[in-house]
LUMFILUM-427702 format. One record per atom (N, C-alpha, C): atom name; residue in one letter; z negated, y negated, x. Coordinates in pm, 1 decimal, padded with zeros to 6 digits, always signed. Example, Ala and Ser with C-alpha at 12.3 -4.5 7.8 and 13.67 -1.06 7.14 Angstrom:
% residues 2
@atom = N&type = a&z = -00780.0&y = +00569.0&x = +01319.0
@atom = CA&type = a&z = -00780.0&y = +00450.0&x = +01230.0
@atom = C&type = a&z = -00780.0&y = +00330.0&x = +01320.0
@atom = N&type = s&z = -00708.0&y = +00225.0&x = +01285.0
@atom = CA&type = s&z = -00714.0&y = +00106.0&x = +01367.0
@atom = C&type = s&z = -00787.0&y = -00003.0&x = +01290.0
//
This chain:
% residues 91
@atom = N&type = m&z = +00001.9&y = +00142.7&x = +00064.0
@atom = CA&type = m&z = -00013.5&y = -00001.3&x = +00000.1
@atom = C&type = m&z = +00005.2&y = -00105.8&x = +00087.5
@atom = N&type = t&z = +00041.6&y = -00216.2&x = +00068.7
@atom = CA&type = t&z = +00060.6&y = -00329.2&x = +00122.5
@atom = C&type = t&z = +00023.4&y = -00463.4&x = +00017.8
@atom = N&type = w&z = -00060.7&y = -00522.0&x = +00100.0
@atom = CA&type = w&z = -00137.6&y = -00669.3&x = +00038.4
@atom = C&type = w&z = -00180.2&y = -00699.5&x = +00137.0
@atom = N&type = s&z = -00182.5&y = -00876.8&x = +00085.0
@atom = CA&type = s&z = -00235.2&y = -00966.0&x = +00165.0
@atom = C&type = s&z = -00355.7&y = -00920.7&x = +00211.0
@atom = N&type = e&z = -00464.2&y = -00995.4&x = +00289.7
@atom = CA&type = e&z = -00566.6&y = -01013.3&x = +00341.1
@atom = C&type = e&z = -00664.9&y = -01085.0&x = +00237.9
@atom = N&type = t&z = -00612.1&y = -01146.8&x = +00148.9
@atom = CA&type = t&z = -00691.9&y = -01230.8&x = +00078.6
@atom = C&type = t&z = -00708.7&y = -01152.6&x = -00032.0
@atom = N&type = e&z = -00592.7&y = -01039.5&x = -00071.4
@atom = CA&type = e&z = -00642.8&y = -00926.0&x = -00219.5
@atom = C&type = e&z = -00682.0&y = -00808.5&x = -00138.1
@atom = N&type = y&z = -00691.5&y = -00784.8&x = -00018.8
@atom = CA&type = y&z = -00758.6&y = -00675.8&x = +00051.3
@atom = C&type = y&z = -00907.9&y = -00719.9&x = -00001.9
@atom = N&type = v&z = -00940.4&y = -00827.5&x = +00078.6
@atom = CA&type = v&z = -01079.5&y = -00867.5&x = +00065.7
@atom = C&type = v&z = -01137.2&y = -00843.6&x = -00095.5
@atom = N&type = a&z = -01067.3&y = -00932.1&x = -00164.7
@atom = CA&type = a&z = -01073.2&y = -00934.8&x = -00323.2
@atom = C&type = a&z = -01127.3&y = -00810.2&x = -00370.1
@atom = N&type = y&z = -01031.8&y = -00707.2&x = -00362.0
@atom = CA&type = y&z = -01058.0&y = -00593.2&x = -00374.0
@atom = C&type = y&z = -01178.4&y = -00512.7&x = -00338.2
@atom = N&type = l&z = -01199.6&y = -00560.6&x = -00211.3
@atom = CA&type = l&z = -01320.4&y = -00469.7&x = -00117.9
@atom = C&type = l&z = -01412.2&y = -00497.7&x = -00221.3
@atom = N&type = l&z = -01448.0&y = -00615.2&x = -00210.8
@atom = CA&type = l&z = -01583.8&y = -00706.6&x = -00275.0
@atom = C&type = l&z = -01559.1&y = -00633.3&x = -00426.2
@atom = N&type = a&z = -01466.6&y = -00641.0&x = -00490.7
@atom = CA&type = a&z = -01479.6&y = -00594.7&x = -00630.0
@atom = C&type = a&z = -01514.8&y = -00428.6&x = -00625.3
@atom = N&type = e&z = -01478.1&y = -00372.8&x = -00552.4
@atom = CA&type = e&z = -01532.7&y = -00222.1&x = -00557.9
@atom = C&type = e&z = -01670.2&y = -00233.1&x = -00510.1
@atom = N&type = r&z = -01717.8&y = -00279.1&x = -00381.5
@atom = CA&type = r&z = -01838.5&y = -00303.6&x = -00351.4
@atom = C&type = r&z = -01941.9&y = -00313.1&x = -00476.4
@atom = N&type = r&z = -01891.8&y = -00424.2&x = -00521.3
@atom = CA&type = r&z = -01969.7&y = -00481.8&x = -00672.5
@atom = C&type = r&z = -01999.4&y = -00331.5&x = -00774.2
@atom = N&type = r&z = -01870.7&y = -00275.4&x = -00780.8
@atom = CA&type = r&z = -01885.3&y = -00183.5&x = -00856.3
@atom = C&type = r&z = -01943.3&y = -00066.5&x = -00898.2
@atom = N&type = y&z = -01921.5&y = -00010.1&x = -00736.7
@atom = CA&type = y&z = -02031.0&y = +00066.0&x = -00682.4
@atom = C&type = y&z = -02170.4&y = +00060.7&x = -00686.2
@atom = N&type = a&z = -02186.8&y = -00067.5&x = -00643.8
@atom = CA&type = a&z = -02369.5&y = -00084.0&x = -00609.8
@atom = C&type = a&z = -02395.6&y = -00078.1&x = -00766.0
@atom = N&type = w&z = -02294.2&y = -00144.9&x = -00897.9
@atom = CA&type = w&z = -02386.2&y = -00138.3&x = -01016.1
@atom = C&type = w&z = -02396.6&y = -00012.4&x = -01051.3
@atom = N&type = v&z = -02327.2&y = +00093.5&x = -00969.1
@atom = CA&type = v&z = -02353.5&y = +00216.3&x = -01094.3
@atom = C&type = v&z = -02500.2&y = +00294.8&x = -00986.0
@atom = N&type = l&z = -02471.3&y = +00285.3&x = -00868.2
@atom = CA&type = l&z = -02573.9&y = +00370.4&x = -00832.3
@atom = C&type = l&z = -02705.9&y = +00256.9&x = -00844.0
@atom = N&type = a&z = -02723.1&y = +00150.7&x = -00876.1
@atom = CA&type = a&z = -02831.2&y = +00100.3&x = -00948.0
@atom = C&type = a&z = -02859.2&y = +00166.5&x = -01071.8
@atom = N&type = r&z = -02765.6&y = +00141.5&x = -01153.9
@atom = CA&type = r&z = -02770.3&y = +00178.0&x = -01280.6
@atom = C&type = r&z = -02810.1&y = +00290.3&x = -01354.0
@atom = N&type = h&z = -02730.1&y = +00389.8&x = -01217.5
@atom = CA&type = h&z = -02736.2&y = +00544.9&x = -01306.5
@atom = C&type = h&z = -02838.9&y = +00625.6&x = -01181.4
@atom = N&type = g&z = -02833.2&y = +00542.2&x = -01049.4
@atom = CA&type = g&z = -02857.7&y = +00622.6&x = -00964.8
@atom = C&type = g&z = -02985.0&y = +00598.2&x = -00899.5
@atom = N&type = g&z = -03082.3&y = +00489.9&x = -00979.5
@atom = CA&type = g&z = -03207.5&y = +00479.9&x = -00947.1
@atom = C&type = g&z = -03208.2&y = +00403.6&x = -00842.9
@atom = N&type = l&z = -03133.5&y = +00327.3&x = -00731.5
@atom = CA&type = l&z = -03140.5&y = +00207.7&x = -00630.9
@atom = C&type = l&z = -03189.8&y = +00130.4&x = -00680.2
@atom = N&type = t&z = -03252.0&y = +00036.0&x = -00617.5
@atom = CA&type = t&z = -03263.2&y = -00089.9&x = -00630.3
@atom = C&type = t&z = -03121.8&y = -00182.7&x = -00589.4
@atom = N&type = p&z = -03132.2&y = -00266.6&x = -00681.5
@atom = CA&type = p&z = -02947.5&y = -00379.4&x = -00612.6
@atom = C&type = p&z = -03004.2&y = -00378.8&x = -00509.4
@atom = N&type = e&z = -03083.5&y = -00409.5&x = -00427.8
@atom = CA&type = e&z = -03083.0&y = -00421.0&x = -00294.2
@atom = C&type = e&z = -03025.7&y = -00303.7&x = -00187.6
@atom = N&type = e&z = -03087.5&y = -00171.6&x = -00228.7
@atom = CA&type = e&z = -03092.3&y = -00097.1&x = -00205.2
@atom = C&type = e&z = -02885.0&y = -00035.1&x = -00223.1
@atom = N&type = a&z = -02870.5&y = -00065.8&x = -00318.8
@atom = CA&type = a&z = -02686.1&y = -00026.2&x = -00369.9
@atom = C&type = a&z = -02603.8&y = -00067.8&x = -00324.6
@atom = N&type = r&z = -02662.8&y = -00236.5&x = -00277.0
@atom = CA&type = r&z = -02554.8&y = -00336.9&x = -00239.5
@atom = C&type = r&z = -02534.6&y = -00270.0&x = -00073.4
@atom = N&type = a&z = -02657.9&y = -00215.4&x = -00028.8
@atom = CA&type = a&z = -02673.2&y = -00199.2&x = +00144.4
@atom = C&type = a&z = -02564.8&y = -00061.0&x = +00166.8
@atom = N&type = v&z = -02579.7&y = +00075.1&x = +00009.7
@atom = CA&type = v&z = -02502.5&y = +00151.4&x = +00036.0
@atom = C&type = v&z = -02351.9&y = +00127.5&x = -00018.8
@atom = N&type = a&z = -02374.2&y = +00061.1&x = -00053.0
@atom = CA&type = a&z = -02137.7&y = +00018.1&x = -00077.7
@atom = C&type = a&z = -02135.7&y = -00088.8&x = +00011.5
@atom = N&type = r&z = -02196.0&y = -00152.0&x = +00094.5
@atom = CA&type = r&z = -02122.6&y = -00204.8&x = +00217.3
@atom = C&type = r&z = -02078.9&y = -00060.4&x = +00303.4
@atom = N&type = e&z = -02157.2&y = +00012.2&x = +00327.7
@atom = CA&type = e&z = -02134.0&y = +00154.9&x = +00380.3
@atom = C&type = e&z = -02038.7&y = +00212.6&x = +00363.0
@atom = N&type = h&z = -02022.8&y = +00238.8&x = +00224.5
@atom = CA&type = h&z = -01919.7&y = +00325.5&x = +00176.8
@atom = C&type = h&z = -01760.8&y = +00226.4&x = +00180.2
@atom = N&type = y&z = -01804.6&y = +00086.6&x = +00154.5
@atom = CA&type = y&z = -01685.8&y = +00055.7&x = +00187.0
@atom = C&type = y&z = -01692.8&y = -00044.2&x = +00281.8
@atom = N&type = p&z = -01678.9&y = -00053.1&x = +00396.5
@atom = CA&type = p&z = -01668.3&y = -00063.6&x = +00484.9
@atom = C&type = p&z = -01535.3&y = -00165.5&x = +00477.6
@atom = N&type = y&z = -01539.2&y = -00284.5&x = +00586.2
@atom = CA&type = y&z = -01418.0&y = -00346.0&x = +00591.4
@atom = C&type = y&z = -01339.3&y = -00326.3&x = +00694.1
@atom = N&type = e&z = -01205.9&y = -00306.3&x = +00703.5
@atom = CA&type = e&z = -01112.6&y = -00244.7&x = +00764.9
@atom = C&type = e&z = -00981.2&y = -00367.8&x = +00838.4
@atom = N&type = p&z = -00995.2&y = -00345.2&x = +00896.7
@atom = CA&type = p&z = -00899.9&y = -00467.1&x = +00982.1
@atom = C&type = p&z = -00757.5&y = -00433.5&x = +00951.4
@atom = N&type = a&z = -00672.7&y = -00541.8&x = +00942.9
@atom = CA&type = a&z = -00518.2&y = -00510.4&x = +00903.7
@atom = C&type = a&z = -00461.0&y = -00374.8&x = +00970.2
@atom = N&type = d&z = -00473.8&y = -00371.0&x = +01089.7
@atom = CA&type = d&z = -00404.1&y = -00272.2&x = +01138.4
@atom = C&type = d&z = -00452.5&y = -00149.4&x = +01131.5
@atom = N&type = a&z = -00541.6&y = -00111.6&x = +01082.0
@atom = CA&type = a&z = -00639.4&y = -00002.4&x = +01081.0
@atom = C&type = a&z = -00517.7&y = +00108.5&x = +00985.8
@atom = N&type = p&z = -00522.2&y = +00299.4&x = +01065.5
@atom = CA&type = p&z = -00465.8&y = +00378.5&x = +00978.9
@atom = C&type = p&z = -00543.6&y = +00391.7&x = +00828.4
@atom = N&type = f&z = -00459.5&y = +00417.7&x = +00747.5
@atom = CA&type = f&z = -00481.5&y = +00451.0&x = +00596.4
@atom = C&type = f&z = -00634.9&y = +00312.5&x = +00559.0
@atom = N&type = r&z = -00569.2&y = +00238.7&x = +00591.0
@atom = CA&type = r&z = -00628.6&y = +00113.1&x = +00517.7
@atom = C&type = r&z = -00636.4&y = +00109.0&x = +00353.8
@atom = N&type = g&z = -00725.7&y = +00097.0&x = +00315.8
@atom = CA&type = g&z = -00800.7&y = +00094.1&x = +00205.2
@atom = C&type = g&z = -00784.4&y = +00268.6&x = +00114.4
@atom = N&type = l&z = -00778.1&y = +00358.6&x = +00197.5
@atom = CA&type = l&z = -00747.4&y = +00488.0&x = +00116.9
@atom = C&type = l&z = -00896.9&y = +00550.0&x = +00092.3
@atom = N&type = v&z = -00973.0&y = +00428.2&x = +00119.3
@atom = CA&type = v&z = -01063.3&y = +00508.9&x = -00043.4
@atom = C&type = v&z = -01090.9&y = +00428.5&x = -00153.8
@atom = N&type = f&z = -00952.3&y = +00365.2&x = -00208.2
@atom = CA&type = f&z = -00971.1&y = +00305.4&x = -00308.9
@atom = C&type = f&z = -00856.8&y = +00389.8&x = -00402.4
@atom = N&type = h&z = -00822.9&y = +00520.2&x = -00379.8
@atom = CA&type = h&z = -00698.5&y = +00588.5&x = -00405.3
@atom = C&type = h&z = -00808.1&y = +00622.7&x = -00580.9
@atom = N&type = d&z = -00905.0&y = +00629.7&x = -00572.5
@atom = CA&type = d&z = -01022.7&y = +00678.6&x = -00675.6
@atom = C&type = d&z = -01133.3&y = +00530.7&x = -00644.8
@atom = N&type = e&z = -01130.4&y = +00522.5&x = -00828.2
@atom = CA&type = e&z = -01212.8&y = +00416.8&x = -00792.6
@atom = C&type = e&z = -01410.8&y = +00416.2&x = -00809.1
@atom = N&type = a&z = -01433.0&y = +00319.4&x = -00830.8
@atom = CA&type = a&z = -01606.3&y = +00327.0&x = -00762.4
@atom = C&type = a&z = -01670.3&y = +00396.3&x = -00808.3
@atom = N&type = w&z = -01640.4&y = +00389.7&x = -00973.3
@atom = CA&type = w&z = -01725.7&y = +00491.1&x = -01054.8
@atom = C&type = w&z = -01745.3&y = +00645.6&x = -01036.5
@atom = N&type = h&z = -01568.1&y = +00689.8&x = -00989.1
@atom = CA&type = h&z = -01552.8&y = +00750.1&x = -00928.4
@atom = C&type = h&z = -01633.1&y = +00832.1&x = -00758.7
@atom = N&type = w&z = -01662.3&y = +00766.6&x = -00708.6
@atom = CA&type = w&z = -01702.0&y = +00802.3&x = -00570.1
@atom = C&type = w&z = -01861.6&y = +00785.7&x = -00594.5
@atom = N&type = a&z = -01888.7&y = +00684.8&x = -00723.6
@atom = CA&type = a&z = -02102.2&y = +00656.8&x = -00714.5
@atom = C&type = a&z = -02142.9&y = +00780.5&x = -00773.3
@atom = N&type = m&z = -02020.4&y = +00855.9&x = -00873.7
@atom = CA&type = m&z = -02090.4&y = +00948.0&x = -00944.8
@atom = C&type = m&z = -02057.5&y = +01077.8&x = -00860.9
@atom = N&type = r&z = -02000.3&y = +01088.0&x = -00725.2
@atom = CA&type = r&z = -01994.8&y = +01226.4&x = -00724.5
@atom = C&type = r&z = -02123.2&y = +01215.3&x = -00594.6
@atom = N&type = v&z = -02195.7&y = +01071.8&x = -00531.5
@atom = CA&type = v&z = -02312.1&y = +01060.4&x = -00485.4
@atom = C&type = v&z = -02428.9&y = +01112.3&x = -00578.0
@atom = N&type = i&z = -02397.1&y = +01047.4&x = -00720.9
@atom = CA&type = i&z = -02528.5&y = +01078.4&x = -00776.6
@atom = C&type = i&z = -02560.6&y = +01228.6&x = -00850.2
@atom = N&type = h&z = -02426.2&y = +01284.0&x = -00883.9
@atom = CA&type = h&z = -02424.8&y = +01407.6&x = -00956.8
@atom = C&type = h&z = -02339.8&y = +01512.9&x = -00834.0
@atom = N&type = g&z = -02292.3&y = +01511.5&x = -00762.3
@atom = CA&type = g&z = -02245.5&y = +01595.5&x = -00701.4
@atom = C&type = g&z = -02067.8&y = +01627.5&x = -00748.1
@atom = N&type = d&z = -02001.4&y = +01673.4&x = -00605.5
@atom = CA&type = d&z = -01858.8&y = +01678.7&x = -00650.5
@atom = C&type = d&z = -01811.9&y = +01755.3&x = -00777.9
@atom = N&type = r&z = -01887.9&y = +01802.1&x = -00859.2
@atom = CA&type = r&z = -01854.7&y = +01850.5&x = -00996.5
@atom = C&type = r&z = -01929.3&y = +01799.0&x = -01143.5
@atom = N&type = y&z = -01926.2&y = +01657.7&x = -01132.3
@atom = CA&type = y&z = -01990.6&y = +01610.7&x = -01182.4
@atom = C&type = y&z = -01892.1&y = +01644.5&x = -01296.1
@atom = N&type = a&z = -01806.1&y = +01605.9&x = -01307.3
@atom = CA&type = a&z = -01707.0&y = +01624.3&x = -01466.7
@atom = C&type = a&z = -01703.6&y = +01734.0&x = -01529.8
@atom = N&type = s&z = -01753.5&y = +01846.0&x = -01434.9
@atom = CA&type = s&z = -01790.0&y = +01948.3&x = -01524.7
@atom = C&type = s&z = -01925.9&y = +01957.9&x = -01559.6
@atom = N&type = t&z = -02038.5&y = +01908.9&x = -01494.5
@atom = CA&type = t&z = -02145.6&y = +01951.5&x = -01509.0
@atom = C&type = t&z = -02233.7&y = +01833.2&x = -01590.1
@atom = N&type = h&z = -02124.1&y = +01686.1&x = -01583.5
@atom = CA&type = h&z = -02179.8&y = +01590.9&x = -01680.7
@atom = C&type = h&z = -01997.9&y = +01535.5&x = -01728.4
@atom = N&type = p&z = -01973.7&y = +01556.7&x = -01819.6
@atom = CA&type = p&z = -01848.7&y = +01565.6&x = -01881.1
@atom = C&type = p&z = -01857.3&y = +01409.3&x = -01980.8
@atom = N&type = e&z = -02010.9&y = +01399.7&x = -02027.3
@atom = CA&type = e&z = -01994.1&y = +01250.9&x = -02048.4
@atom = C&type = e&z = -01942.3&y = +01154.3&x = -01951.7
@atom = N&type = l&z = -01962.5&y = +01152.1&x = -01829.9
@atom = CA&type = l&z = -01966.7&y = +01057.7&x = -01726.5
@atom = C&type = l&z = -01814.7&y = +01088.7&x = -01660.4
@atom = N&type = v&z = -01720.1&y = +01121.9&x = -01727.0
@atom = CA&type = v&z = -01580.3&y = +01162.2&x = -01657.3
@atom = C&type = v&z = -01571.0&y = +01007.8&x = -01658.5
@atom = N&type = h&z = -01555.1&y = +00932.2&x = -01772.4
@atom = CA&type = h&z = -01490.2&y = +00793.4&x = -01792.6
@atom = C&type = h&z = -01599.1&y = +00708.8&x = -01795.2
@atom = N&type = p&z = -01597.3&y = +00557.6&x = -01715.3
@atom = CA&type = p&z = -01692.6&y = +00478.3&x = -01731.4
@atom = C&type = p&z = -01692.9&y = +00423.6&x = -01868.8
@atom = N&type = p&z = -01816.2&y = +00356.8&x = -01860.2
@atom = CA&type = p&z = -01852.7&y = +00267.4&x = -02017.9
@atom = C&type = p&z = -01786.6&y = +00169.9&x = -02009.4
@atom = N&type = e&z = -01769.1&y = +00089.9&x = -02126.3
@atom = CA&type = e&z = -01725.2&y = -00032.5&x = -02139.6
@atom = C&type = e&z = -01804.5&y = -00128.1&x = -02018.0
@atom = N&type = e&z = -01912.8&y = -00099.2&x = -02032.1
@atom = CA&type = e&z = -02014.3&y = -00227.4&x = -01934.7
@atom = C&type = e&z = -01976.3&y = -00227.2&x = -01807.1
@atom = N&type = y&z = -01911.3&y = -00103.4&x = -01771.9
@atom = CA&type = y&z = -01846.7&y = -00097.0&x = -01585.6
@atom = C&type = y&z = -01703.3&y = -00161.8&x = -01653.7
@atom = N&type = r&z = -01619.6&y = -00146.7&x = -01720.3
@atom = CA&type = r&z = -01503.2&y = -00216.9&x = -01708.0
@atom = C&type = r&z = -01490.4&y = -00361.9&x = -01708.4
@atom = N&type = e&z = -01615.2&y = -00408.5&x = -01781.2
@atom = CA&type = e&z = -01652.7&y = -00560.0&x = -01824.6
@atom = C&type = e&z = -01696.8&y = -00637.5&x = -01678.7
@atom = N&type = l&z = -01718.9&y = -00545.8&x = -01565.8
@atom = CA&type = l&z = -01737.1&y = -00597.2&x = -01444.3
@atom = C&type = l&z = -01616.6&y = -00666.2&x = -01328.4
@atom = N&type = d&z = -01500.6&y = -00685.5&x = -01423.6
@atom = CA&type = d&z = -01420.5&y = -00730.7&x = -01349.6
@atom = C&type = d&z = -01388.0&y = -00887.4&x = -01394.3
//
């Protein structure tokens, strides 16, 4: 995917925000803890990094649910397959 630096940074920050929201709301982390974990999960990658932004191939909801409930969360918690409207409104 090709994007400008501004677009990349905006997307990175938005995914961090969503990921942290899920970890705080569903994972029991404090907002501060969740933001720290989000920065680790979504580190800034320089423009010349190979596969820059590959983590964006799935949305933050998916990655956070895997952390909270495990890789098979869709089978064990089918009600969590799709994020709630509240999550969608974070944009």
